[in-house]
C-alpha angles and dihedrals in degrees: 000000000000120000114295096016125113110328093334116136126235131056123295105273104182104078107138102186137264119342096250094049110035126177099197093176089071089060090043092055094047093047093050091047091056092048091050090051090054091048091049091052092050092047089064093060119096092216096054133072122196093198114110094017120174117202112213126183144155127219108331087006090057090051089048092052091051090049089053090056092057089071100015124200117232111279099028105138105170146351128223114197121192113192092330123188144096140237100042120141093190127263086069092288100145123179111242098344092190091058091050091052090048090052090055089050091052092049090049092059092073104018114103100156113119112251144189117211120193123188124170122227093241099042105149094198103046111012126201096267093054092041090057092048092052091046093048092050092047097048095041087059091053105272120141113228135147110209121208120194099213120200122261112286126202118308093321123023090207086085095056092110094073140098092269091052095046095105089060103042101034095073089049092053094045092051091050093050091050091048091052091048090239093139133255121284120247099228116226122202116263113246112267111264116246110269096234115148116235117247109272094231095060121114122227089271090048092052089053088052091051090050088054089050092055093058096039124108129280127287094045138146138191124210127189139177126224090256094051105264107145147172136180134193130193142174098055125142092245138020090239090060092048091049093051092047094048092049092046092052094045094049090058085074103030129018094212099061118140135184113270102173135015116192108322096333137074113264111267092027097072111119 
């Protein structure tokens, strides 16, 4: 995690100015510096090699990975960018789009690392039109990037790079790795999903939602009403936060929602 993200220490270092006058290269420099610090720390470990590294990121992390390639550390072999960019406030409301496109052009002047860019058709942060403008600016300046227009995914394609989207993006990544002669991946089995039964009152759509909940990330919770209204939230810092968020979302549709699952256990059974 870069400074200021998640539970990472240090102050947020990627502020790029007011919305109407953004200097995205300030954020690019700070992001790349943090990634280099992480690489430097890993390079000192006896059980880690930094040769053949692949930088992978989504959204601001995708932009950070591209920024890293503009002055690449030794051993960086490729970059995979999912929905990369900065300054979006969702619903494709991006602060100073022209400045963001110019930043991609500047990064492309010195970046020569091969890249894969993946943007979904219904990305609500960086839609297809902007994605193509950023890609055109980057490659016209000399950058190497293969852009894939992925199909629409869920309610917001910005979440494509996730466990539930793995069946879509994994073949794209594998094909890119083979094309770049970076070797084939030895696939390891996914961890078995927790054998929690779905709530009986769920509809077919609700059962699909519960299946997505089971494979979602840690710190998650699932809430449901007696008539089958449901909501789940995942990726929070604590289970308590996930529980509160799931209940709050569910009660928008039914006032009698209750927690059904917390983490990988039924609510009330968590130790």
